[in-house]
mmJSON file of the N, C-alpha and C atoms, coordinates in Angstrom:
{"data_MODEL":{"atom_site":{
"group_PDB":["ATOM","ATOM","ATOM","ATOM","ATOM","ATOM","ATOM","ATOM","ATOM","ATOM","ATOM","ATOM","ATOM","ATOM","ATOM","ATOM","ATOM","ATOM","ATOM","ATOM","ATOM","ATOM","ATOM","ATOM","ATOM","ATOM","ATOM","ATOM","ATOM","ATOM","ATOM","ATOM","ATOM","ATOM","ATOM","ATOM","ATOM","ATOM","ATOM","ATOM","ATOM","ATOM","ATOM","ATOM","ATOM","ATOM","ATOM","ATOM","ATOM","ATOM","ATOM","ATOM","ATOM","ATOM","ATOM","ATOM","ATOM","ATOM","ATOM","ATOM","ATOM","ATOM","ATOM","ATOM","ATOM","ATOM","ATOM","ATOM","ATOM","ATOM","ATOM","ATOM","ATOM","ATOM","ATOM","ATOM","ATOM","ATOM","ATOM","ATOM","ATOM","ATOM","ATOM","ATOM","ATOM","ATOM","ATOM","ATOM","ATOM","ATOM","ATOM","ATOM","ATOM","ATOM","ATOM","ATOM","ATOM","ATOM","ATOM","ATOM","ATOM","ATOM","ATOM","ATOM","ATOM","ATOM","ATOM","ATOM","ATOM","ATOM","ATOM","ATOM","ATOM","ATOM","ATOM","ATOM","ATOM","ATOM","ATOM","ATOM","ATOM","ATOM","ATOM","ATOM","ATOM","ATOM","ATOM","ATOM","ATOM","ATOM","ATOM","ATOM","ATOM","ATOM","ATOM","ATOM","ATOM","ATOM","ATOM","ATOM","ATOM","ATOM","ATOM","ATOM","ATOM","ATOM","ATOM","ATOM","ATOM","ATOM","ATOM","ATOM","ATOM","ATOM","ATOM","ATOM","ATOM","ATOM","ATOM","ATOM","ATOM","ATOM","ATOM","ATOM","ATOM","ATOM","ATOM","ATOM","ATOM","ATOM","ATOM","ATOM","ATOM","ATOM","ATOM","ATOM","ATOM","ATOM","ATOM","ATOM","ATOM","ATOM","ATOM","ATOM","ATOM","ATOM","ATOM","ATOM","ATOM","ATOM","ATOM","ATOM","ATOM","ATOM","ATOM","ATOM","ATOM","ATOM","ATOM","ATOM","ATOM","ATOM","ATOM","ATOM","ATOM","ATOM","ATOM","ATOM","ATOM","ATOM","ATOM","ATOM","ATOM","ATOM","ATOM","ATOM","ATOM","ATOM","ATOM","ATOM","ATOM","ATOM","ATOM","ATOM","ATOM","ATOM","ATOM","ATOM","ATOM","ATOM","ATOM","ATOM","ATOM","ATOM","ATOM","ATOM","ATOM","ATOM","ATOM","ATOM","ATOM","ATOM","ATOM","ATOM","ATOM","ATOM"],
"id":[1,2,3,4,5,6,7,8,9,10,11,12,13,14,15,16,17,18,19,20,21,22,23,24,25,26,27,28,29,30,31,32,33,34,35,36,37,38,39,40,41,42,43,44,45,46,47,48,49,50,51,52,53,54,55,56,57,58,59,60,61,62,63,64,65,66,67,68,69,70,71,72,73,74,75,76,77,78,79,80,81,82,83,84,85,86,87,88,89,90,91,92,93,94,95,96,97,98,99,100,101,102,103,104,105,106,107,108,109,110,111,112,113,114,115,116,117,118,119,120,121,122,123,124,125,126,127,128,129,130,131,132,133,134,135,136,137,138,139,140,141,142,143,144,145,146,147,148,149,150,151,152,153,154,155,156,157,158,159,160,161,162,163,164,165,166,167,168,169,170,171,172,173,174,175,176,177,178,179,180,181,182,183,184,185,186,187,188,189,190,191,192,193,194,195,196,197,198,199,200,201,202,203,204,205,206,207,208,209,210,211,212,213,214,215,216,217,218,219,220,221,222,223,224,225,226,227,228,229,230,231,232,233,234,235,236,237,238,239,240,241,242,243,244,245,246],
"type_symbol":["N","C","C","N","C","C","N","C","C","N","C","C","N","C","C","N","C","C","N","C","C","N","C","C","N","C","C","N","C","C","N","C","C","N","C","C","N","C","C","N","C","C","N","C","C","N","C","C","N","C","C","N","C","C","N","C","C","N","C","C","N","C","C","N","C","C","N","C","C","N","C","C","N","C","C","N","C","C","N","C","C","N","C","C","N","C","C","N","C","C","N","C","C","N","C","C","N","C","C","N","C","C","N","C","C","N","C","C","N","C","C","N","C","C","N","C","C","N","C","C","N","C","C","N","C","C","N","C","C","N","C","C","N","C","C","N","C","C","N","C","C","N","C","C","N","C","C","N","C","C","N","C","C","N","C","C","N","C","C","N","C","C","N","C","C","N","C","C","N","C","C","N","C","C","N","C","C","N","C","C","N","C","C","N","C","C","N","C","C","N","C","C","N","C","C","N","C","C","N","C","C","N","C","C","N","C","C","N","C","C","N","C","C","N","C","C","N","C","C","N","C","C","N","C","C","N","C","C","N","C","C","N","C","C","N","C","C","N","C","C","N","C","C","N","C","C"],
"label_atom_id":["N","CA","C","N","CA","C","N","CA","C","N","CA","C","N","CA","C","N","CA","C","N","CA","C","N","CA","C","N","CA","C","N","CA","C","N","CA","C","N","CA","C","N","CA","C","N","CA","C","N","CA","C","N","CA","C","N","CA","C","N","CA","C","N","CA","C","N","CA","C","N","CA","C","N","CA","C","N","CA","C","N","CA","C","N","CA","C","N","CA","C","N","CA","C","N","CA","C","N","CA","C","N","CA","C","N","CA","C","N","CA","C","N","CA","C","N","CA","C","N","CA","C","N","CA","C","N","CA","C","N","CA","C","N","CA","C","N","CA","C","N","CA","C","N","CA","C","N","CA","C","N","CA","C","N","CA","C","N","CA","C","N","CA","C","N","CA","C","N","CA","C","N","CA","C","N","CA","C","N","CA","C","N","CA","C","N","CA","C","N","CA","C","N","CA","C","N","CA","C","N","CA","C","N","CA","C","N","CA","C","N","CA","C","N","CA","C","N","CA","C","N","CA","C","N","CA","C","N","CA","C","N","CA","C","N","CA","C","N","CA","C","N","CA","C","N","CA","C","N","CA","C","N","CA","C","N","CA","C","N","CA","C","N","CA","C","N","CA","C","N","CA","C","N","CA","C","N","CA","C","N","CA","C","N","CA","C"],
"label_alt_id":[null,null,null,null,null,null,null,null,null,null,null,null,null,null,null,null,null,null,null,null,null,null,null,null,null,null,null,null,null,null,null,null,null,null,null,null,null,null,null,null,null,null,null,null,null,null,null,null,null,null,null,null,null,null,null,null,null,null,null,null,null,null,null,null,null,null,null,null,null,null,null,null,null,null,null,null,null,null,null,null,null,null,null,null,null,null,null,null,null,null,null,null,null,null,null,null,null,null,null,null,null,null,null,null,null,null,null,null,null,null,null,null,null,null,null,null,null,null,null,null,null,null,null,null,null,null,null,null,null,null,null,null,null,null,null,null,null,null,null,null,null,null,null,null,null,null,null,null,null,null,null,null,null,null,null,null,null,null,null,null,null,null,null,null,null,null,null,null,null,null,null,null,null,null,null,null,null,null,null,null,null,null,null,null,null,null,null,null,null,null,null,null,null,null,null,null,null,null,null,null,null,null,null,null,null,null,null,null,null,null,null,null,null,null,null,null,null,null,null,null,null,null,null,null,null,null,null,null,null,null,null,null,null,null,null,null,null,null,null,null,null,null,null,null,null,null],
"label_comp_id":["MET","MET","MET","ALA","ALA","ALA","PRO","PRO","PRO","ASP","ASP","ASP","LEU","LEU","LEU","GLN","GLN","GLN","ALA","ALA","ALA","PRO","PRO","PRO","GLU","GLU","GLU","VAL","VAL","VAL","GLY","GLY","GLY","GLY","GLY","GLY","GLY","GLY","GLY","GLN","GLN","GLN","GLY","GLY","GLY","HIS","HIS","HIS","GLN","GLN","GLN","ASN","ASN","ASN","HIS","HIS","HIS","HIS","HIS","HIS","ILE","ILE","ILE","VAL","VAL","VAL","HIS","HIS","HIS","GLY","GLY","GLY","TYR","TYR","TYR","SER","SER","SER","LEU","LEU","LEU","VAL","VAL","VAL","LYS","LYS","LYS","GLY","GLY","GLY","LYS","LYS","LYS","SER","SER","SER","ARG","ARG","ARG","HIS","HIS","HIS","ALA","ALA","ALA","MET","MET","MET","GLU","GLU","GLU","ASP","ASP","ASP","TYR","TYR","TYR","TYR","TYR","TYR","VAL","VAL","VAL","ALA","ALA","ALA","GLU","GLU","GLU","PHE","PHE","PHE","ARG","ARG","ARG","THR","THR","THR","VAL","VAL","VAL","LYS","LYS","LYS","ASP","ASP","ASP","HIS","HIS","HIS","GLU","GLU","GLU","MET","MET","MET","GLY","GLY","GLY","LEU","LEU","LEU","PHE","PHE","PHE","ALA","ALA","ALA","VAL","VAL","VAL","TYR","TYR","TYR","ASP","ASP","ASP","GLY","GLY","GLY","HIS","HIS","HIS","LEU","LEU","LEU","GLY","GLY","GLY","HIS","HIS","HIS","SER","SER","SER","VAL","VAL","VAL","ALA","ALA","ALA","HIS","HIS","HIS","TYR","TYR","TYR","LEU","LEU","LEU","GLN","GLN","GLN","GLN","GLN","GLN","ASN","ASN","ASN","LEU","LEU","LEU","PHE","PHE","PHE","ASP","ASP","ASP","ASN","ASN","ASN","ILE","ILE","ILE","LEU","LEU","LEU","SER","SER","SER","GLU","GLU","GLU","VAL","VAL","VAL"],
"label_asym_id":["A","A","A","A","A","A","A","A","A","A","A","A","A","A","A","A","A","A","A","A","A","A","A","A","A","A","A","A","A","A","A","A","A","A","A","A","A","A","A","A","A","A","A","A","A","A","A","A","A","A","A","A","A","A","A","A","A","A","A","A","A","A","A","A","A","A","A","A","A","A","A","A","A","A","A","A","A","A","A","A","A","A","A","A","A","A","A","A","A","A","A","A","A","A","A","A","A","A","A","A","A","A","A","A","A","A","A","A","A","A","A","A","A","A","A","A","A","A","A","A","A","A","A","A","A","A","A","A","A","A","A","A","A","A","A","A","A","A","A","A","A","A","A","A","A","A","A","A","A","A","A","A","A","A","A","A","A","A","A","A","A","A","A","A","A","A","A","A","A","A","A","A","A","A","A","A","A","A","A","A","A","A","A","A","A","A","A","A","A","A","A","A","A","A","A","A","A","A","A","A","A","A","A","A","A","A","A","A","A","A","A","A","A","A","A","A","A","A","A","A","A","A","A","A","A","A","A","A","A","A","A","A","A","A","A","A","A","A","A","A","A","A","A","A","A","A"],
"label_entity_id":["1","1","1","1","1","1","1","1","1","1","1","1","1","1","1","1","1","1","1","1","1","1","1","1","1","1","1","1","1","1","1","1","1","1","1","1","1","1","1","1","1","1","1","1","1","1","1","1","1","1","1","1","1","1","1","1","1","1","1","1","1","1","1","1","1","1","1","1","1","1","1","1","1","1","1","1","1","1","1","1","1","1","1","1","1","1","1","1","1","1","1","1","1","1","1","1","1","1","1","1","1","1","1","1","1","1","1","1","1","1","1","1","1","1","1","1","1","1","1","1","1","1","1","1","1","1","1","1","1","1","1","1","1","1","1","1","1","1","1","1","1","1","1","1","1","1","1","1","1","1","1","1","1","1","1","1","1","1","1","1","1","1","1","1","1","1","1","1","1","1","1","1","1","1","1","1","1","1","1","1","1","1","1","1","1","1","1","1","1","1","1","1","1","1","1","1","1","1","1","1","1","1","1","1","1","1","1","1","1","1","1","1","1","1","1","1","1","1","1","1","1","1","1","1","1","1","1","1","1","1","1","1","1","1","1","1","1","1","1","1","1","1","1","1","1","1"],
"label_seq_id":[1,1,1,2,2,2,3,3,3,4,4,4,5,5,5,6,6,6,7,7,7,8,8,8,9,9,9,10,10,10,11,11,11,12,12,12,13,13,13,14,14,14,15,15,15,16,16,16,17,17,17,18,18,18,19,19,19,20,20,20,21,21,21,22,22,22,23,23,23,24,24,24,25,25,25,26,26,26,27,27,27,28,28,28,29,29,29,30,30,30,31,31,31,32,32,32,33,33,33,34,34,34,35,35,35,36,36,36,37,37,37,38,38,38,39,39,39,40,40,40,41,41,41,42,42,42,43,43,43,44,44,44,45,45,45,46,46,46,47,47,47,48,48,48,49,49,49,50,50,50,51,51,51,52,52,52,53,53,53,54,54,54,55,55,55,56,56,56,57,57,57,58,58,58,59,59,59,60,60,60,61,61,61,62,62,62,63,63,63,64,64,64,65,65,65,66,66,66,67,67,67,68,68,68,69,69,69,70,70,70,71,71,71,72,72,72,73,73,73,74,74,74,75,75,75,76,76,76,77,77,77,78,78,78,79,79,79,80,80,80,81,81,81,82,82,82],
"pdbx_PDB_ins_code":[null,null,null,null,null,null,null,null,null,null,null,null,null,null,null,null,null,null,null,null,null,null,null,null,null,null,null,null,null,null,null,null,null,null,null,null,null,null,null,null,null,null,null,null,null,null,null,null,null,null,null,null,null,null,null,null,null,null,null,null,null,null,null,null,null,null,null,null,null,null,null,null,null,null,null,null,null,null,null,null,null,null,null,null,null,null,null,null,null,null,null,null,null,null,null,null,null,null,null,null,null,null,null,null,null,null,null,null,null,null,null,null,null,null,null,null,null,null,null,null,null,null,null,null,null,null,null,null,null,null,null,null,null,null,null,null,null,null,null,null,null,null,null,null,null,null,null,null,null,null,null,null,null,null,null,null,null,null,null,null,null,null,null,null,null,null,null,null,null,null,null,null,null,null,null,null,null,null,null,null,null,null,null,null,null,null,null,null,null,null,null,null,null,null,null,null,null,null,null,null,null,null,null,null,null,null,null,null,null,null,null,null,null,null,null,null,null,null,null,null,null,null,null,null,null,null,null,null,null,null,null,null,null,null,null,null,null,null,null,null,null,null,null,null,null,null],
"Cartn_x":[98.812,98.969,99.815,100.702,101.476,100.541,100.664,99.9,100.53,99.642,99.54,100.317,101.449,102.292,102.686,102.454,103.045,104.139,105.028,106.552,106.627,107.683,107.82,107.819,107.691,107.526,109.094,110.064,111.15,111.586,111.738,112.56,113.581,114.27,115.333,115.29,116.083,116.362,117.781,118.046,119.55,119.654,121.154,121.606,120.755,120.61,120.11,121.246,121.427,122.535,124.014,124.513,125.822,125.654,124.649,124.561,124.866,125.095,125.283,124.512,123.266,122.117,121.35,121.365,120.713,119.547,118.486,117.471,116.712,115.91,115.37,114.122,113.206,111.957,111.909,111.151,110.92,109.214,108.556,106.917,106.698,106.19,106.063,104.385,103.725,102.399,102.59,101.903,101.986,100.623,100.317,99.627,98.1,97.696,96.405,95.608,94.377,93.816,93.157,93.474,93.297,94.273,93.978,94.899,95.853,96.881,98.118,97.745,97.879,97.078,98.596,99.445,100.626,101.053,101.273,101.761,103.178,104.022,105.123,105.514,106.476,106.946,108.484,109.264,110.354,111.056,111.06,111.4,112.078,112.913,113.478,112.659,112.543,112.133,112.869,112.95,113.555,112.606,112.624,111.534,112.398,111.98,112.721,114.189,114.813,115.997,117.023,115.994,116.505,116.098,116.917,116.719,116.089,114.797,114.562,114.209,114.896,114.166,113.131,112.059,110.534,110.226,110.488,110.459,109.414,108.252,107.316,106.955,106.248,105.609,104.109,103.122,101.628,101.411,100.902,100.26,98.789,98.226,96.624,95.8,96.175,95.747,93.773,93.707,92.716,91.996,92.46,91.812,92.979,92.678,94.041,93.511,92.141,91.933,92.746,92.703,93.527,95.256,95.638,97.033,97.04,96.524,96.602,96.348,95.691,95.075,96.631,97.067,98.316,99.476,99.707,100.661,100.671,99.29,99.048,99.313,98.871,98.661,99.562,99.734,100.458,101.634,102.662,103.439,103.587,102.306,102.068,101.612,100.653,99.91,100.975,101.791,102.673,103.701,104.175,105.064,104.386,103.167,102.173,102.426,102.606,102.546,104.004,104.893,106.642,106.481],
"Cartn_y":[125.174,123.654,123.195,122.593,121.349,120.223,119.8,118.696,117.739,116.32,115.191,114.076,114.028,112.968,111.772,110.808,109.528,109.393,108.406,108.106,107.508,107.599,106.898,105.556,104.337,102.848,103.063,101.933,102.052,100.265,100.0,98.521,98.115,97.044,96.85,95.153,95.037,93.863,93.261,92.138,91.723,90.884,90.9,90.275,88.789,88.497,87.306,86.135,85.373,84.069,85.263,84.729,85.238,86.652,87.031,88.551,89.923,90.939,91.992,92.97,92.687,93.474,93.429,95.015,95.059,96.139,96.135,96.918,97.574,98.741,99.028,100.045,100.564,101.157,102.419,103.233,104.132,104.51,104.443,105.168,106.029,107.359,108.533,109.127,109.143,109.491,110.761,111.475,113.172,113.807,115.099,115.765,115.266,114.579,114.307,113.75,113.869,113.441,112.123,111.423,109.965,109.13,107.833,106.551,106.414,105.897,105.576,104.776,104.982,104.015,103.299,103.686,103.474,101.798,101.195,99.492,99.63,98.607,98.166,96.559,96.367,94.649,95.027,94.43,94.059,92.897,91.907,90.334,89.792,88.68,87.932,86.646,86.234,85.088,84.333,82.868,82.047,81.546,81.857,80.901,80.525,79.14,78.17,78.229,78.389,78.703,79.701,80.965,82.314,83.021,83.782,84.507,86.156,86.429,88.001,88.742,89.716,90.826,91.38,91.286,91.938,93.362,94.55,95.97,96.57,96.982,98.059,98.806,99.929,101.068,101.179,101.12,101.135,102.457,103.763,104.755,104.513,104.75,104.363,105.622,106.981,108.073,107.83,108.32,108.278,107.015,106.101,104.501,103.546,102.199,101.509,100.201,100.057,98.727,98.334,99.203,98.819,98.529,99.484,99.391,98.029,97.696,96.491,95.359,95.378,94.199,94.141,95.079,94.891,94.181,94.739,94.393,92.787,92.535,90.812,89.986,90.296,89.673,89.781,91.467,91.614,90.746,90.505,89.802,88.272,87.769,86.51,86.198,87.155,87.246,87.006,87.897,87.952,86.891,86.17,84.927,83.876,83.941,82.688,82.556,83.676,83.624,83.137,83.124,82.575,81.085],
"Cartn_z":[112.136,112.943,111.613,112.036,111.164,110.35,109.259,108.714,109.799,109.668,110.407,109.543,109.431,108.518,108.919,108.668,109.063,108.987,109.89,109.614,108.348,107.769,106.573,106.931,106.246,105.864,104.99,105.639,104.828,104.93,103.962,103.982,103.332,103.073,102.079,101.826,100.994,100.224,100.67,100.129,100.28,98.653,98.308,96.885,97.071,95.831,95.557,95.005,95.293,94.943,94.956,93.455,93.361,93.035,92.997,92.232,93.426,93.041,93.978,93.467,93.865,93.688,95.176,95.381,96.646,96.422,97.034,96.907,98.272,98.068,99.31,98.862,99.682,99.151,100.436,100.337,101.09,100.992,101.366,101.342,102.772,101.73,102.798,102.508,103.472,103.181,103.369,102.38,102.141,102.86,102.428,103.294,103.073,102.131,102.276,103.225,103.541,104.662,104.384,103.361,103.382,103.413,103.471,103.984,102.915,103.248,101.953,101.099,99.825,98.9,97.651,98.227,97.544,97.749,96.955,96.961,96.104,96.481,95.848,95.605,94.827,94.782,94.674,95.248,95.432,96.068,94.675,95.03,93.914,94.159,93.066,93.258,91.587,91.643,90.427,90.696,89.541,88.609,87.525,86.185,85.469,85.199,84.415,84.171,85.539,85.543,85.125,85.157,85.193,86.415,87.082,88.077,87.479,88.247,87.833,89.009,88.981,89.783,89.236,89.849,89.866,90.935,90.021,90.944,90.405,90.845,90.61,92.088,91.475,92.447,91.84,92.534,92.272,92.826,92.287,92.976,92.862,94.046,94.211,93.55,93.694,93.271,93.799,94.731,95.71,95.527,95.576,96.006,95.88,96.712,96.611,95.939,95.423,95.034,93.731,92.936,91.59,91.969,92.644,92.902,93.918,94.776,95.427,94.7,93.863,92.879,91.955,91.382,90.807,91.355,92.666,93.609,93.66,94.141,94.089,93.039,91.674,90.554,89.415,89.303,87.71,87.409,88.368,88.029,87.727,88.525,88.341,87.018,86.943,85.363,84.373,84.113,83.426,83.192,84.525,84.183,84.033,84.091,83.477,82.287,81.482,79.953,79.47,80.286,80.027,79.599],
"occupancy":[1.0,1.0,1.0,1.0,1.0,1.0,1.0,1.0,1.0,1.0,1.0,1.0,1.0,1.0,1.0,1.0,1.0,1.0,1.0,1.0,1.0,1.0,1.0,1.0,1.0,1.0,1.0,1.0,1.0,1.0,1.0,1.0,1.0,1.0,1.0,1.0,1.0,1.0,1.0,1.0,1.0,1.0,1.0,1.0,1.0,1.0,1.0,1.0,1.0,1.0,1.0,1.0,1.0,1.0,1.0,1.0,1.0,1.0,1.0,1.0,1.0,1.0,1.0,1.0,1.0,1.0,1.0,1.0,1.0,1.0,1.0,1.0,1.0,1.0,1.0,1.0,1.0,1.0,1.0,1.0,1.0,1.0,1.0,1.0,1.0,1.0,1.0,1.0,1.0,1.0,1.0,1.0,1.0,1.0,1.0,1.0,1.0,1.0,1.0,1.0,1.0,1.0,1.0,1.0,1.0,1.0,1.0,1.0,1.0,1.0,1.0,1.0,1.0,1.0,1.0,1.0,1.0,1.0,1.0,1.0,1.0,1.0,1.0,1.0,1.0,1.0,1.0,1.0,1.0,1.0,1.0,1.0,1.0,1.0,1.0,1.0,1.0,1.0,1.0,1.0,1.0,1.0,1.0,1.0,1.0,1.0,1.0,1.0,1.0,1.0,1.0,1.0,1.0,1.0,1.0,1.0,1.0,1.0,1.0,1.0,1.0,1.0,1.0,1.0,1.0,1.0,1.0,1.0,1.0,1.0,1.0,1.0,1.0,1.0,1.0,1.0,1.0,1.0,1.0,1.0,1.0,1.0,1.0,1.0,1.0,1.0,1.0,1.0,1.0,1.0,1.0,1.0,1.0,1.0,1.0,1.0,1.0,1.0,1.0,1.0,1.0,1.0,1.0,1.0,1.0,1.0,1.0,1.0,1.0,1.0,1.0,1.0,1.0,1.0,1.0,1.0,1.0,1.0,1.0,1.0,1.0,1.0,1.0,1.0,1.0,1.0,1.0,1.0,1.0,1.0,1.0,1.0,1.0,1.0,1.0,1.0,1.0,1.0,1.0,1.0,1.0,1.0,1.0,1.0,1.0,1.0],
"B_iso_or_equiv":[0.0,0.0,0.0,0.0,0.0,0.0,0.0,0.0,0.0,0.0,0.0,0.0,0.0,0.0,0.0,0.0,0.0,0.0,0.0,0.0,0.0,0.0,0.0,0.0,0.0,0.0,0.0,0.0,0.0,0.0,0.0,0.0,0.0,0.0,0.0,0.0,0.0,0.0,0.0,0.0,0.0,0.0,0.0,0.0,0.0,0.0,0.0,0.0,0.0,0.0,0.0,0.0,0.0,0.0,0.0,0.0,0.0,0.0,0.0,0.0,0.0,0.0,0.0,0.0,0.0,0.0,0.0,0.0,0.0,0.0,0.0,0.0,0.0,0.0,0.0,0.0,0.0,0.0,0.0,0.0,0.0,0.0,0.0,0.0,0.0,0.0,0.0,0.0,0.0,0.0,0.0,0.0,0.0,0.0,0.0,0.0,0.0,0.0,0.0,0.0,0.0,0.0,0.0,0.0,0.0,0.0,0.0,0.0,0.0,0.0,0.0,0.0,0.0,0.0,0.0,0.0,0.0,0.0,0.0,0.0,0.0,0.0,0.0,0.0,0.0,0.0,0.0,0.0,0.0,0.0,0.0,0.0,0.0,0.0,0.0,0.0,0.0,0.0,0.0,0.0,0.0,0.0,0.0,0.0,0.0,0.0,0.0,0.0,0.0,0.0,0.0,0.0,0.0,0.0,0.0,0.0,0.0,0.0,0.0,0.0,0.0,0.0,0.0,0.0,0.0,0.0,0.0,0.0,0.0,0.0,0.0,0.0,0.0,0.0,0.0,0.0,0.0,0.0,0.0,0.0,0.0,0.0,0.0,0.0,0.0,0.0,0.0,0.0,0.0,0.0,0.0,0.0,0.0,0.0,0.0,0.0,0.0,0.0,0.0,0.0,0.0,0.0,0.0,0.0,0.0,0.0,0.0,0.0,0.0,0.0,0.0,0.0,0.0,0.0,0.0,0.0,0.0,0.0,0.0,0.0,0.0,0.0,0.0,0.0,0.0,0.0,0.0,0.0,0.0,0.0,0.0,0.0,0.0,0.0,0.0,0.0,0.0,0.0,0.0,0.0,0.0,0.0,0.0,0.0,0.0,0.0],
"pdbx_formal_charge":[null,null,null,null,null,null,null,null,null,null,null,null,null,null,null,null,null,null,null,null,null,null,null,null,null,null,null,null,null,null,null,null,null,null,null,null,null,null,null,null,null,null,null,null,null,null,null,null,null,null,null,null,null,null,null,null,null,null,null,null,null,null,null,null,null,null,null,null,null,null,null,null,null,null,null,null,null,null,null,null,null,null,null,null,null,null,null,null,null,null,null,null,null,null,null,null,null,null,null,null,null,null,null,null,null,null,null,null,null,null,null,null,null,null,null,null,null,null,null,null,null,null,null,null,null,null,null,null,null,null,null,null,null,null,null,null,null,null,null,null,null,null,null,null,null,null,null,null,null,null,null,null,null,null,null,null,null,null,null,null,null,null,null,null,null,null,null,null,null,null,null,null,null,null,null,null,null,null,null,null,null,null,null,null,null,null,null,null,null,null,null,null,null,null,null,null,null,null,null,null,null,null,null,null,null,null,null,null,null,null,null,null,null,null,null,null,null,null,null,null,null,null,null,null,null,null,null,null,null,null,null,null,null,null,null,null,null,null,null,null,null,null,null,null,null,null],
"auth_seq_id":[1,1,1,2,2,2,3,3,3,4,4,4,5,5,5,6,6,6,7,7,7,8,8,8,9,9,9,10,10,10,11,11,11,12,12,12,13,13,13,14,14,14,15,15,15,16,16,16,17,17,17,18,18,18,19,19,19,20,20,20,21,21,21,22,22,22,23,23,23,24,24,24,25,25,25,26,26,26,27,27,27,28,28,28,29,29,29,30,30,30,31,31,31,32,32,32,33,33,33,34,34,34,35,35,35,36,36,36,37,37,37,38,38,38,39,39,39,40,40,40,41,41,41,42,42,42,43,43,43,44,44,44,45,45,45,46,46,46,47,47,47,48,48,48,49,49,49,50,50,50,51,51,51,52,52,52,53,53,53,54,54,54,55,55,55,56,56,56,57,57,57,58,58,58,59,59,59,60,60,60,61,61,61,62,62,62,63,63,63,64,64,64,65,65,65,66,66,66,67,67,67,68,68,68,69,69,69,70,70,70,71,71,71,72,72,72,73,73,73,74,74,74,75,75,75,76,76,76,77,77,77,78,78,78,79,79,79,80,80,80,81,81,81,82,82,82],
"auth_comp_id":["MET","MET","MET","ALA","ALA","ALA","PRO","PRO","PRO","ASP","ASP","ASP","LEU","LEU","LEU","GLN","GLN","GLN","ALA","ALA","ALA","PRO","PRO","PRO","GLU","GLU","GLU","VAL","VAL","VAL","GLY","GLY","GLY","GLY","GLY","GLY","GLY","GLY","GLY","GLN","GLN","GLN","GLY","GLY","GLY","HIS","HIS","HIS","GLN","GLN","GLN","ASN","ASN","ASN","HIS","HIS","HIS","HIS","HIS","HIS","ILE","ILE","ILE","VAL","VAL","VAL","HIS","HIS","HIS","GLY","GLY","GLY","TYR","TYR","TYR","SER","SER","SER","LEU","LEU","LEU","VAL","VAL","VAL","LYS","LYS","LYS","GLY","GLY","GLY","LYS","LYS","LYS","SER","SER","SER","ARG","ARG","ARG","HIS","HIS","HIS","ALA","ALA","ALA","MET","MET","MET","GLU","GLU","GLU","ASP","ASP","ASP","TYR","TYR","TYR","TYR","TYR","TYR","VAL","VAL","VAL","ALA","ALA","ALA","GLU","GLU","GLU","PHE","PHE","PHE","ARG","ARG","ARG","THR","THR","THR","VAL","VAL","VAL","LYS","LYS","LYS","ASP","ASP","ASP","HIS","HIS","HIS","GLU","GLU","GLU","MET","MET","MET","GLY","GLY","GLY","LEU","LEU","LEU","PHE","PHE","PHE","ALA","ALA","ALA","VAL","VAL","VAL","TYR","TYR","TYR","ASP","ASP","ASP","GLY","GLY","GLY","HIS","HIS","HIS","LEU","LEU","LEU","GLY","GLY","GLY","HIS","HIS","HIS","SER","SER","SER","VAL","VAL","VAL","ALA","ALA","ALA","HIS","HIS","HIS","TYR","TYR","TYR","LEU","LEU","LEU","GLN","GLN","GLN","GLN","GLN","GLN","ASN","ASN","ASN","LEU","LEU","LEU","PHE","PHE","PHE","ASP","ASP","ASP","ASN","ASN","ASN","ILE","ILE","ILE","LEU","LEU","LEU","SER","SER","SER","GLU","GLU","GLU","VAL","VAL","VAL"],
"auth_asym_id":["A","A","A","A","A","A","A","A","A","A","A","A","A","A","A","A","A","A","A","A","A","A","A","A","A","A","A","A","A","A","A","A","A","A","A","A","A","A","A","A","A","A","A","A","A","A","A","A","A","A","A","A","A","A","A","A","A","A","A","A","A","A","A","A","A","A","A","A","A","A","A","A","A","A","A","A","A","A","A","A","A","A","A","A","A","A","A","A","A","A","A","A","A","A","A","A","A","A","A","A","A","A","A","A","A","A","A","A","A","A","A","A","A","A","A","A","A","A","A","A","A","A","A","A","A","A","A","A","A","A","A","A","A","A","A","A","A","A","A","A","A","A","A","A","A","A","A","A","A","A","A","A","A","A","A","A","A","A","A","A","A","A","A","A","A","A","A","A","A","A","A","A","A","A","A","A","A","A","A","A","A","A","A","A","A","A","A","A","A","A","A","A","A","A","A","A","A","A","A","A","A","A","A","A","A","A","A","A","A","A","A","A","A","A","A","A","A","A","A","A","A","A","A","A","A","A","A","A","A","A","A","A","A","A","A","A","A","A","A","A","A","A","A","A","A","A"],
"auth_atom_id":["N","CA","C","N","CA","C","N","CA","C","N","CA","C","N","CA","C","N","CA","C","N","CA","C","N","CA","C","N","CA","C","N","CA","C","N","CA","C","N","CA","C","N","CA","C","N","CA","C","N","CA","C","N","CA","C","N","CA","C","N","CA","C","N","CA","C","N","CA","C","N","CA","C","N","CA","C","N","CA","C","N","CA","C","N","CA","C","N","CA","C","N","CA","C","N","CA","C","N","CA","C","N","CA","C","N","CA","C","N","CA","C","N","CA","C","N","CA","C","N","CA","C","N","CA","C","N","CA","C","N","CA","C","N","CA","C","N","CA","C","N","CA","C","N","CA","C","N","CA","C","N","CA","C","N","CA","C","N","CA","C","N","CA","C","N","CA","C","N","CA","C","N","CA","C","N","CA","C","N","CA","C","N","CA","C","N","CA","C","N","CA","C","N","CA","C","N","CA","C","N","CA","C","N","CA","C","N","CA","C","N","CA","C","N","CA","C","N","CA","C","N","CA","C","N","CA","C","N","CA","C","N","CA","C","N","CA","C","N","CA","C","N","CA","C","N","CA","C","N","CA","C","N","CA","C","N","CA","C","N","CA","C","N","CA","C","N","CA","C","N","CA","C","N","CA","C","N","CA","C","N","CA","C","N","CA","C"],
"pdbx_PDB_model_num":[1,1,1,1,1,1,1,1,1,1,1,1,1,1,1,1,1,1,1,1,1,1,1,1,1,1,1,1,1,1,1,1,1,1,1,1,1,1,1,1,1,1,1,1,1,1,1,1,1,1,1,1,1,1,1,1,1,1,1,1,1,1,1,1,1,1,1,1,1,1,1,1,1,1,1,1,1,1,1,1,1,1,1,1,1,1,1,1,1,1,1,1,1,1,1,1,1,1,1,1,1,1,1,1,1,1,1,1,1,1,1,1,1,1,1,1,1,1,1,1,1,1,1,1,1,1,1,1,1,1,1,1,1,1,1,1,1,1,1,1,1,1,1,1,1,1,1,1,1,1,1,1,1,1,1,1,1,1,1,1,1,1,1,1,1,1,1,1,1,1,1,1,1,1,1,1,1,1,1,1,1,1,1,1,1,1,1,1,1,1,1,1,1,1,1,1,1,1,1,1,1,1,1,1,1,1,1,1,1,1,1,1,1,1,1,1,1,1,1,1,1,1,1,1,1,1,1,1,1,1,1,1,1,1,1,1,1,1,1,1,1,1,1,1,1,1]
}}}
C-alpha cells in the first residue's frame, strides 16, 4: 500500500518596489504519520527607510510549537533591536 502523502503547498511572491526579487516556496509532507510541522517566512519589510527581505524555513522535528513561535516572533524580535 502506498503511503498517504498530502499534496504540496506551494506559494510565491513578487518583487518589492523597484527591485527584481521574486521568491517562492514549497512544503511537502513526507511519509511520517504526524501532521506537517514546518513553517516559513517569506516577506519584505521596510525598516528605517531600508528594504529587507526576510526569509526562513523552520523545521519542527516532531513538534510544531518552537517552529511556529519562531515564524511568528523571530524577525520581530530581531528587528526590535535595530
